[in-house]
C-alpha positions in Angstrom: 100.6 115.0 68.2 103.7 113.0 69.2 102.0 112.0 72.5 99.4 110.1 70.5 101.8 108.3 68.1 100.1 104.9 68.4 102.0 103.0 65.7 103.9 100.3 67.7 105.7 98.6 64.8 109.1 99.6 66.0 108.8 100.8 69.6 106.9 97.9 71.0 109.0 95.0 69.4 112.3 96.8 70.3 111.2 97.4 73.9 109.8 93.9 74.4 112.7 92.0 72.8 115.3 94.2 74.6 113.7 93.6 78.0 113.5 89.8 77.4 117.1 89.6 76.2 118.3 91.5 79.2 116.2 89.2 81.5 117.7 86.1 79.8 121.2 87.4 80.4 120.4 88.1 84.1 119.0 84.6 84.4 122.2 83.2 82.9 124.3 85.0 85.5 122.1 84.7 88.6 119.8 81.7 88.5 120.1 78.0 89.1 117.6 75.2 89.8 116.5 74.8 93.4 118.0 71.7 95.1 114.6 71.0 96.6 115.9 71.5 100.1 114.3 74.1 102.4 116.1 76.1 104.9 112.9 76.6 107.0 112.8 74.6 110.2 109.3 73.3 109.6 110.1 72.2 106.1 113.3 70.3 107.2 111.1 67.8 109.1 109.0 67.4 105.9 112.2 66.8 103.9 113.3 64.0 106.2 110.0 62.1 106.1 109.1 62.8 102.4 112.4 63.5 100.6 111.0 62.8 97.1 107.8 64.9 97.3 109.2 68.0 99.1 110.1 70.0 95.9 106.6 69.7 94.5 104.4 69.8 97.6 103.4 73.4 96.8 102.7 72.8 93.1 98.9 72.5 93.5 98.9 75.9 95.3 101.1 77.3 92.5 98.6 76.1 89.9 95.7 77.8 91.7 97.6 81.1 91.9 98.6 80.8 88.3 95.0 80.4 87.2 94.1 83.5 89.2 96.8 85.6 87.6 96.1 84.6 84.0 92.3 83.7 83.9 91.0 85.4 87.0 92.5 88.9 86.5 92.4 88.7 82.7 88.7 87.9 82.4 87.7 90.1 85.3 88.7 93.1 83.1 86.7 92.0 80.0 83.6 94.0 81.1 84.4 96.8 78.6 82.4 96.2 75.5 85.2 96.8 73.0 88.3 96.0 75.0 88.2 92.3 75.6 91.3 91.5 73.4 93.4 94.0 75.4 92.0 92.9 78.8 93.0 89.2 78.4 95.8 89.7 75.9 97.7 92.5 77.6 97.1 90.8 80.9 99.0 87.8 79.5 101.8 90.0 78.2 102.3 91.8 81.5 102.0 88.7 83.6 104.5 86.7 81.5 107.1 89.5 81.7 106.2 90.4 85.3 106.8 86.9 86.7 110.2 86.7 85.1 111.2 90.1 86.5 109.6 89.5 89.9 111.5 86.3 90.4 114.8 88.2 89.8 113.8 91.3 91.9 112.6 89.2 94.9 115.5 86.7 94.5 118.2 89.3 94.9 117.2 89.6 98.6 117.7 85.9 99.1 120.8 84.9 97.3 122.5 81.6 98.2 126.1 81.4 97.1 125.5 84.4 94.9 122.6 82.6 93.0 118.8 82.7 93.0 117.6 79.1 93.4 114.4 78.7 91.5 111.8 76.5 93.1 108.0 76.4 93.4 107.8 78.8 96.3 109.8 81.4 94.4 107.5 80.9 91.4 104.5 81.5 93.7 106.1 84.7 95.0 106.9 85.8 91.5 103.2 85.4 90.5 102.4 87.4 93.6 104.6 90.3 92.5 102.9 90.2 89.1 99.5 90.6 90.8 100.4 94.1 91.9 100.9 95.1 88.2 97.6 93.6 87.2 95.8 95.4 89.9 97.3 98.7 88.8 96.5 97.8 85.2 92.9 97.9 86.2 93.1 101.5 87.2 94.4 102.6 83.8 92.6 100.0 81.7 91.7 101.3 78.2 93.8 104.5 78.5 97.4 103.3 78.1 99.4 101.5 75.4 101.2 98.2 75.7 104.5 100.1 75.6 103.6 102.3 78.6 102.3 99.2 80.5 105.6 97.3 80.0 107.4 100.3 81.5 105.0 100.3 84.4 105.6 96.6 84.9 109.3 96.8 85.3 109.2 99.9 87.6 106.3 98.7 89.7 107.7 95.3 90.4 111.0 96.7 91.3 109.4 99.1 93.8 107.1 96.4 95.1 110.0 94.1 95.9 111.8 96.9 97.9 108.7 97.6 99.9 107.9 93.9 100.5 111.4 93.3 101.8 111.1 96.3 104.1 107.7 95.3 105.4 108.2 91.6 105.8 111.9 91.1 106.4 113.0 94.4 108.1 109.9 95.4 110.0 108.9 91.7 110.6 105.2 92.3 109.8 102.9 89.4 109.1 101.0 89.7 105.8 100.6 86.1 104.5 97.8 87.0 102.1 99.4 90.3 101.2 96.5 92.7 101.9 99.0 95.4 102.5 102.0 94.6 100.3 100.1 93.4 97.2 96.5 94.7 97.2 96.7 98.1 98.9 100.1 98.7 97.2 98.9 97.7 93.8 95.7 99.7 94.1 97.2 103.0 95.3 100.2 102.6 92.9 97.6 102.4 90.0 95.6 105.3 91.4 98.7 107.5 91.5 99.5 106.5 87.9 95.9 107.2 86.9 96.1 110.6 88.5 99.3 111.6 86.7 97.8 110.4 83.4 94.5 112.2 84.0 92.6 113.0 80.8 90.3 116.0 80.9 88.7 114.8 77.7 87.3 111.8 79.5 85.8 113.9 82.3 82.3 113.4 81.0 82.8 109.7 80.2 83.4 107.8 76.9 80.9 105.9 74.7 83.1 102.7 75.0 83.6 103.0 78.8 80.8 100.6 79.5 79.7 97.0 79.2 77.2 94.9 77.1 75.5 91.7 78.2 78.1 89.3 76.9 81.1 91.3 78.1 79.7 91.3 81.6 79.2 87.5 81.3 82.9 87.1 80.4 83.9 89.2 83.3 82.0 86.9 85.7 84.3 84.1 84.5 87.2 86.0 86.0 85.2 86.7 89.2 84.3 83.0 89.7 87.8 81.8 89.1 89.3 84.3 91.5 86.6 83.6 94.1 87.2 79.8 94.0 91.0 79.9 94.1 91.5 82.8 96.6 92.0 80.4 99.6 95.1 79.1 97.8 96.3 82.7 97.2 96.1 83.6 100.9 97.6 80.3 102.2 100.2 79.4 99.6 103.2 80.7 101.5 101.8 80.2 105.0 103.8 77.9 107.3 103.0 74.3 106.6 100.4 72.6 108.8 97.9 74.3 111.0 98.7 77.9 109.9 98.2 77.0 106.3 94.9 75.2 107.1 93.8 78.2 109.1 94.5 80.5 106.2 92.4 78.3 103.9 89.4 78.2 106.3 89.5 81.9 107.1 89.6 82.9 103.5 86.8 80.4 102.6 84.5 81.9 105.2 85.4 85.5 104.6 84.6 85.2 100.9 81.3 83.5 101.6 80.2 86.2 104.1 81.4 88.9 101.7 79.0 87.7 98.9 76.0 88.0 101.1 76.8 91.6 102.2 77.8 92.7 98.7 74.5 91.4 97.2 72.5 92.9 100.0 74.0 96.4 99.7 73.9 96.3 95.9 70.2 95.7 96.1 69.8 98.3 98.8 71.4 101.2 96.9 70.3 100.4 93.3 67.1 101.4 91.5 64.1 99.3 92.5 66.3 97.0 94.5 68.0 95.5 91.4 71.5 94.0 91.5 74.3 95.8 89.7 76.7 93.5 87.9 79.7 95.8 88.6 79.2 95.2 92.4 78.7 91.4 91.9 81.8 91.1 89.7 84.1 92.9 92.2 82.8 93.5 95.7 82.1 89.7 96.2 85.9 89.3 96.1 86.7 92.0 98.7 86.5 89.4 101.5 89.5 87.6 100.1 91.5 90.8 100.0 90.6 92.0 103.5 91.3 88.7 105.3 94.7 88.4 103.7 96.9 89.9 106.4 95.4 87.9 109.2 94.5 84.8 107.2 96.8 82.5 109.1 96.0 84.1 112.5 93.7 82.5 115.1 91.0 85.1 114.6 88.2 82.5 114.8 85.8 81.6 112.0 83.4 84.3 113.2 86.3 86.9 112.9 87.0 85.9 109.3 83.3 86.1 108.5 83.1 89.5 110.1 86.0 90.8 108.1 84.4 89.6 104.9 81.0 90.9 105.8 82.4 94.4 106.4 84.6 94.2 103.2 81.6 93.5 101.0 79.7 96.5 102.4 82.7 98.9 102.1 83.5 97.7 98.6 79.9 98.0 97.3 79.4 101.5 98.8 82.8 102.5 97.2 81.6 101.5 93.7 78.3 103.3 94.2 79.4 106.5 95.8 83.1 107.0 96.2 84.4 106.3 92.6 82.3 109.1 91.1 83.7 111.5 93.8 87.3 110.5 93.1 86.8 111.0 89.3 84.9 114.3 89.6 86.9 116.0 92.5 90.4 114.4 92.5 90.8 113.6 88.8 91.3 109.9 89.5 89.8 108.0 86.6 89.8 104.4 88.0 88.4 102.2 85.1 88.0 99.0 87.1 87.4 100.5 90.5 90.5 98.9 92.0 90.2 101.3 94.9 87.0 99.6 95.9 88.1 96.0 95.4 91.8 96.2 96.4 92.5 99.6 98.0 90.0 100.0 100.8 89.7 96.2 101.5 93.6 96.1 101.6 93.7 98.9 104.2 90.9 97.1 106.1 93.0 93.9 106.0 96.0 95.9 107.3 94.0 97.3 110.2 92.6 93.9 111.0 96.1 92.6 111.2 97.2 95.3 113.6 94.2 94.5 115.9 94.8 90.7 115.6 98.5 91.0 116.5 97.7 93.5 119.3 95.2 90.9 120.7 97.9 88.2 120.6 96.3 86.2 117.8 99.8 85.9 116.4 103.2 86.7 117.7 104.5 90.1 116.5 104.5 93.8 117.1 101.3 95.8 116.3 103.4 98.9 115.7 105.4 97.1 113.0 102.2 96.0 111.4 101.1 99.6 111.3 104.5 100.6 109.9 104.2 98.0 107.1 100.8 99.4 106.1 102.2 103.0 106.1 105.2 101.8 104.1 103.1 100.1 101.5 100.9 103.1 101.0 103.9 105.5 100.9 105.9 103.5 98.4 102.7 103.0 96.3 101.8 106.7 96.1 105.3 108.0 95.6 106.4 105.2 93.3 103.1 105.4 91.3 103.5 109.1 90.8 107.0 108.8 89.6 106.1 105.9 87.3 103.2 107.9 85.9 105.5 110.8 85.0 107.8 108.4 83.2 104.9 106.8 81.4 103.6 110.2 80.4 106.8 110.9 78.3 105.6 111.6 74.7 107.8 109.1 72.9 106.1 106.0 74.5 102.9 106.9 72.8 99.4 106.6 74.2 95.9 106.3 72.7 94.1 109.6 71.9 90.9 110.2 73.9 88.6 109.2 71.1 90.3 105.8 70.8 90.4 104.9 74.5 88.7 101.6 75.5 88.9 100.3 71.9 90.9 97.3 70.9 91.1 98.3 67.2 93.9 100.8 67.9 96.3 98.1 69.0 94.8 94.8 67.7 93.6 93.3 64.4 89.9 93.1 65.1 87.8 90.7 62.9 85.9 92.7 60.3 82.7 90.7 60.8 82.6 91.7 64.4 82.3 95.4 63.5 79.7 94.5 60.7 77.7 92.5 63.2 77.6 95.3 65.7 76.5 97.7 62.9 73.8 95.3 61.6 72.7 94.7 65.2 72.3 98.4 65.7 70.3 98.8 62.5 68.1 95.8 63.5 67.4 97.4 66.9 66.5 100.7 65.2 64.2 99.0 62.8 62.5 97.0 65.6 62.0 100.2 67.6 60.4 101.9 64.6 58.1 98.9 64.0 57.0 98.9 67.6 56.2 102.6 67.5 
């Protein structure tokens, strides 16, 4: 079938090189180096007292966010037993193109003398735009080709930048840690794509859609990196000084409380009170997502902890009970459970922001906060559905059902790896016979 033409020798190199050449030309026309001067009032004072350090003052934050994008997201998705190359490798591909495209798409809203001035803050924001794609990637992990995913990247980041401009600049909503504009948007965009690309043949599962001991260990690397650096993600673009410190503290406490509730609920709902590694890898991060919108608001340490506590419960219950319902009844095959880690906690964060602004914890309009949440969900669902239809076009190619969740269809996989798995299976079989 043409829909399953998986040979990428021509289509992938042509698409990747064409996109990069077009991007380079656009950079030649529209970009220049930042002059290191900020047009923000708070930063002007910093410029005057520290003229030499100002351009790089956010570089440590940028490094933290960069680690989250490339190591955190990449390794978090390595839980699939035969899809590790794609999880980390395609993550690198999409992030590398996404940050270039995101810098352009976000920059066109903030041209200075017709140019995009590239500095550390714009690089951080470009990484943020890339995060939306990596969240959506989790929803369709194992069921799409690199060609389809490059198409998704260019379309999703373009739509994301329109929604972000509307939510933050036009509506004036506060969303410093991007619970609404990145996490909720990325999750529901990915779910819409997954719904359009629904595969009836995977309705009853797939033998490779699961983990083994070492793949779950690799995924925990991603979890720990994300957990450690999330305070930087939520505070990187906060106003310098007290708001930025508040964002760090709130995220730090929300994540800590989230871990306790996620572990507790996992033990409560699992067989014989055992912990489920899926919950621990994902739900422990939900506090970082949920506190994002009001991270820089004076919600109090207890408020941050309460948000994280609730997020851990909601996320864990989502993995246990809601994901199977979405798959069985709505045809949404969410590989990584992004609805539970990013979708519902993102909405929770948006609602917390509405309440916090309404209570006067930060200047703003609660109605505009609500409008920004609605906008993010609307753009995600409509944009994701349209993107899914474009990705479904037969000439892009996609893996057939039997080859889903398997690296070997798009990667050179070491032969000894396959031999080891076979010999391991034979050894287990022999051992079982001997024990009997």
